[in-house]
C-alpha positions as CSV (number, residue, x, y, z in Angstrom):
1,I,4.8,8.9,20.4
2,I,2.2,6.2,20.1
3,A,-0.6,8.7,19.7
4,R,1.4,10.5,17.0
5,T,2.1,7.2,15.2
6,V,-1.6,6.2,15.3
7,I,-2.7,9.7,14.0
8,L,-0.2,9.5,11.2
9,A,-1.4,6.0,10.3
10,F,-5.0,7.1,10.1
11,S,-3.9,10.0,7.9
12,I,-2.0,7.8,5.6
13,L,-4.9,5.3,5.5
14,A,-7.3,8.2,4.6
15,L,-4.9,9.3,1.8
16,R,-4.8,5.6,0.6
17,I,-8.6,5.5,0.5
18,F,-8.8,8.8,-1.3
19,F,-6.4,7.6,-4.0
20,A,-8.3,4.3,-4.3
21,V,-11.6,6.2,-4.8
22,A,-10.1,8.7,-7.2
23,G,-8.3,6.0,-9.2
24,D,-11.3,3.7,-9.3
25,P,-12.5,4.9,-12.8
26,L,-9.1,4.2,-14.2
27,T,-8.7,0.7,-12.6
28,E,-12.3,-0.2,-13.7
29,L,-11.2,0.2,-17.4
30,F,-9.3,-3.2,-17.1
31,P,-10.9,-6.6,-17.0
32,K,-10.9,-8.3,-13.7
33,T,-8.6,-11.3,-13.3
34,V,-9.6,-14.3,-11.2
35,S,-9.1,-13.2,-7.7
36,R,-8.4,-14.8,-4.3
37,E,-11.0,-12.5,-2.9
38,N,-13.7,-14.9,-4.1
39,L,-12.2,-17.6,-1.9
40,L,-12.6,-15.4,1.1
41,L,-16.3,-15.0,0.8
42,N,-17.8,-16.3,4.1
43,N,-14.6,-18.3,4.7
44,T,-13.8,-17.6,8.3
45,A,-10.9,-20.1,8.6
46,L,-9.2,-18.7,5.5
47,L,-9.7,-15.1,6.7
48,I,-8.2,-15.8,10.1
49,G,-5.4,-17.8,8.6
50,L,-4.5,-15.2,5.9
51,L,-4.6,-12.0,8.0
52,P,-1.4,-12.6,10.0
53,L,0.4,-13.7,6.9
54,M,-0.7,-10.6,5.1
55,W,0.5,-8.4,8.0
56,L,4.0,-10.1,7.7
57,V,4.0,-9.5,4.0
58,V,3.1,-5.8,4.5
59,I,6.0,-5.4,6.9
60,G,8.3,-6.8,4.3
61,E,6.9,-4.6,1.5
62,E,7.2,-1.5,3.6
63,V,10.8,-2.3,4.6
64,L,11.7,-3.0,1.0
65,F,9.8,-0.3,-0.9
66,R,9.8,2.6,1.6
67,G,12.6,1.8,4.0
68,L,15.2,0.6,1.4
69,L,14.2,1.6,-2.1
70,M,12.9,5.1,-1.4
71,N,15.9,5.9,0.7
72,Y,18.3,4.5,-1.9
73,L,16.6,6.5,-4.7
74,A,16.5,9.7,-2.7
75,K,20.2,9.5,-1.9
76,L,21.0,8.5,-5.6
77,F,19.2,11.7,-6.8
78,G,20.8,14.0,-4.2
79,N,18.7,13.7,-1.1
80,T,16.8,16.9,-1.9
81,T,13.0,17.5,-1.8
82,K,13.0,16.9,-5.6
83,A,14.9,13.7,-5.1
84,W,12.4,12.5,-2.6
85,I,9.5,13.3,-5.0
86,I,11.3,11.2,-7.6
87,A,11.9,8.4,-5.1
88,I,8.2,8.4,-4.0
89,I,7.0,8.2,-7.6
90,V,9.5,5.6,-8.8
91,S,9.0,3.3,-5.8
92,A,5.2,3.6,-6.3
93,I,5.5,2.6,-9.9
94,I,7.7,-0.4,-9.0
95,F,5.3,-1.3,-6.2
96,G,2.4,-1.3,-8.7
97,L,4.3,-3.4,-11.2
98,G,5.0,-5.9,-8.5
99,H,1.2,-6.5,-8.3
100,L,0.8,-6.8,-12.1
101,G,0.2,-10.5,-11.7
102,K,-3.3,-9.7,-10.4
103,G,-4.1,-7.7,-13.6
104,P,-3.4,-4.1,-14.8
105,G,-6.2,-2.6,-12.8
106,T,-4.8,-4.0,-9.6
107,A,-1.3,-2.9,-10.6
108,I,-2.6,0.7,-11.0
109,G,-4.5,0.6,-7.7
110,S,-1.4,-0.8,-5.9
111,G,0.7,1.9,-7.5
112,L,-1.6,4.5,-6.2
113,G,-1.4,2.8,-2.8
114,G,2.3,2.9,-3.0
115,L,2.1,6.6,-3.8
116,A,0.0,7.2,-0.6
117,Y,2.4,5.1,1.5
118,G,5.5,6.8,0.0
119,I,4.0,10.3,0.8
120,G,3.1,9.0,4.3
121,Y,6.6,7.7,4.8
122,Y,8.1,11.0,3.8
123,Y,5.8,13.1,5.9
124,S,6.1,10.9,9.0
125,R,9.8,11.8,9.0
126,K,10.7,8.5,7.4
127,N,9.1,6.4,10.2
128,L,8.0,3.1,8.9
129,W,5.5,2.3,11.7
130,P,2.7,4.6,10.7
131,V,3.0,3.4,7.1
132,I,3.0,-0.3,8.2
133,L,0.0,0.3,10.4
134,A,-1.9,2.1,7.6
135,H,-1.0,-0.6,5.0
136,C,-2.1,-3.4,7.4
137,A,-5.3,-1.6,8.2
138,G,-6.1,-1.0,4.5
139,N,-5.4,-4.6,3.5
140,T,-7.4,-5.8,6.5
141,L,-10.3,-3.7,5.4
142,G,-10.0,-5.2,1.9
143,F,-9.8,-8.8,3.2
144,V,-12.8,-8.3,5.6
145,G,-14.7,-6.6,2.7
146,A,-14.0,-9.6,0.5
147,Y,-15.1,-11.9,3.3
148,F,-18.5,-10.2,3.5
149,G,-18.7,-9.8,-0.2
């Protein structure tokens, strides 16, 4: 079961990266807002301090958006395959809007991430662990990338 979870997590992360690369031309249309990422540049103490906090936030996001919201929406729309497609899309939009404070480009990128995580949640038979691991790995890559510039 651990191997299956890890394989699913890598698959979800790959889908997330694909969506990020595919959506990059769209997100680049919007001006960049001042970002916390600049604060991470070569700041080891901040990186080490923020990573565990970010992992906790990710767990909360996944429980809220995939575990609660998607399940609620799917049941609301009849718990069919079509209902799950609607739930994935709506929860991804709401997830993206939740990141609007960082600018419209970030909101779009986060929405695409929410789409990848929603698809991953559905195809992992509604198991949050592969999605949590993929989301943590993706955000960790982003934080480490910001650290190195």
